[in-house]
N, C-alpha and C positions, 0 to 999 in steps of 0.2 A: 850103171847104176843098177843096182839090185832088184830082182821083178819080186814081186809081190801079189800072193793070192786074192789078200783083204785089203780095199783101203776106207777107212771110217770119213763117210762124207758128211759135212754140216751144211746145213742151208741156212743163213742170215737174213732173214724178214725184216726189213726195220723199214721206220719211218722217216723220209729223207726231206729234208728243209731244201727251200728252193735257193737254189743259187747262192752257198753257201758250203763250200767245195771241205772247207778246213774244219768246219763244223760235221759234218756228213763222216771223214775221215775220223773223227776221232769220236763220234757215236758211234762209228763200227767198230773202233777197237773196242769199246767198252762193249759191245756184243760180243766178241772173239773171249774178252775174257774172261766170260760168263758164260761159256758154252759147254763147259762141264768135264775138260779132260782134253786130252788131246787126238786133232784133226788132222788126216793126212790131204783132206780136199775141203777148205773152208771154201764158199759160193755168196758173192755178192750180187745183189738186184741189178738190172739197167741201170747205165746213167747213174752211179749211185754216188756220184760229185754231188751233182747240178738237179738232179729230177729230167724226164723226159721232155727234150724240147727248153731247158731250161737255162742251159749253157749261155754264158755274156758273149758280147762280140770278139775279145780276146778268147782265143784257145788254147789250152798248153801242149806241147811239144810230149813227143817220148823221152822226153829230157825233162820234162816238169813234175810238178810235188808229186801228182796223183803216182805216176810209176815208181818215183824215189820211195815213196810211202809203202808200194803195196811190196817192193823189195824188199824196205827192213821188216815190216810184218809178217812176212813169209819164211827169210833169216829168223827174227827172233823164235816164232812161234813153229818154226820146223814142220811147217805147211803150205801147200798149194795156196795161192789165194788167188778168185779167178771171179770177173764183173767184168763190165763197162762201164766204158769213159766215153767223154767225148774226145779225139784226138787232131789237132790241128797238122798238118802236113804238106809241103811245098804242094801237093798234087790237088789241095781242098781238105773239109774236114772231114772226117768220118765216125761212126759209133762202132767203135772197136770194142770186141772182147779181148783183154788179156788176163791168161793163164801167166802166172808168175810162181817160179818154183824156190827150196827153199836155199839152193845154192844159187841162186840169180838167175835162172835160164827163164828166157820169155819166149813166148807163140801168142801169135794176137790172128783174129779173127776179125775180117771188118763185115756188119752187117750187110748182107745181101738185099733183104727185099726192105727199103724204106716204106714207111708208112703215111703215102700220100693223101691219107684220108686228116690226115692230121699236117699234114705240109712238112715232113719229113724228108722228104724227096728236093726240096728247094732250099735247104741249109745243109745237107750232108750229099755226099759222093756215096754209090753204092760201090760195095766188095764186089767182087767175080772170082774168089778163088773160095773153093771149099776145102776146109783145112779138117783133118785128122790127126793131132799129137799123138804123140809117142809118150807116156811116163808110167815107168815101174811095172812094164808089161803089158799094162793095159794101153787100149785102142780109144782115144776121147775127141768127140767132136762135139768142140763150141758154136752155139747158136744163139741168134737174139732174138726175141720175143715176138714180133710178126712174123718171122721166116719159121715160127711153128704151123701157119697155116698152108703150108705150101709143103705136100707128103714128097714129093718129087725131089727136092732140093734137100728133104731133110734122109731121104730114102737109103738105106743101108743097102753096100756093095758086096757084105760081108767082111767091112774092113774099119767095125768099130765096136765097142762095146758096153761103152756110157757116152750117152748125149747130151749135153747141160744146155736147155735154155735160161738165158735171165730176163729178166722184163719189168716193165711198167704197165702193166695189161689192168683197163679199168672197170668198176665194178658191172656194167653193164653187160659185160660180155664174160662174166666169169666160168660161166657154165661154160661156154667154148674153150676155155683158157683149162679146165680139168678135163674136159672130155678129150679133148687132143692132145695132151701129155700123154695120158695113159692109151688111146688110139698109138701114140707112135712107138711105145713099148712092145704094144702087142706086135705089131705090123712088124717092123724090125727086130723083135727078140732081141732086148738090149734094158738095159738100166736107163732110168730114163731120169733126172733131174730140175726140176722145174722152177725156179726162186723169183718172185715176186715180189714185190713193197704194199705198204699199208701207208695210210693217211690222206691227206688232202693237198694236192700240189699248187703252185702259186698260178695257175689257169681254174682252180674248183674242181679239177677231177680227180675224183676217189678211187681207190684202190685198197681191193681186198685180200690180199696175201693170198694164201690158198695153196703155199708152194705148199712141193712133194716130190717124196723120191719114190719110184716105183722100179718091180724086179722087171725080167723079160717075159711074164705072164699076165702084166696090168697090175699085180697086185701091189696094194700099199709098204713100204720100208716104214714113212715115215711122213708126215705130213704136220702143218700147221695151220691155222685158221685167219681171221680176223686181226691179230692181235702181231705186234714185235716178240721178237725169240728167234730162238736157236731150234732146230729139230737136226738128230744126227743119226745115221743108222751107218751099219757096215755091209759093203758088198765083196761078191765073193766070184772071182773069176773062174773055179772051179764048178761051183755052183750055174754061172753063167753057161758053160760050154757043157755041162749034163745035160739042161731044160736046151742047147738045142741038140743037141747028139739023138735027146727023146724025141724032138721033136724038129725035125730037120725039114722045116717049111719055108727056110731063106733058100734051100737048094732050086723050090721051084722057082723061087722070082724070074721075072722077066728080064729080060735084058733091055738096056735104054744108055741113050745119049743126053746131056743137055744142051741147049743149042742158044746162045747167047747170053 
């Protein structure tokens, strides 16, 4: 695949319907239609088909309608489509980040840190693998919501350029969302995209949006407030490398190992 210095990133911030996968897919397609031009990567929120913990007892698998829809959208719009959905497997259910490429290529990451405060750990299995995928010369690390609070898990080993967080992050803790996203970009000298949802879910939780894209020094390249919409910005690998060369802080980072 041809390398690309720049990627046009789209943050699709949506109001999700509770337990209505088909309606949510149609609604997100409408947002993608109104994105204002071609995107290289379109990012959807966490559990974008159902809302957080809104999945029914019967959960679709990797051969289900959502993955098929993502492959169709990625091909039709000639862009990567990324976001998380609840996926059932023989090993259990996972909150799974899906990265679907225009040619049908698919990479996934299973959420490592399950939100025990809301009982997520009782319904899903936690992933164990840290994933860094390759796309057009870019190294991308997918993460999901609560993972944002754990800097060791997110820490760069000089092995990624863009970190993506998809979330259903509620209004009472929105300051933490915004602060930690900026911190992750600065400490890891990388682009950070954070896509949250808006609206109220079936349990009465309110979501504030505040989706954002930061560069490697923490500057905002794109932001949305508390309404639905699409924000877009271009990111540059050459600019990222120039920043890291001018400010070679990662070279002084402490070595560490993850256990468990």
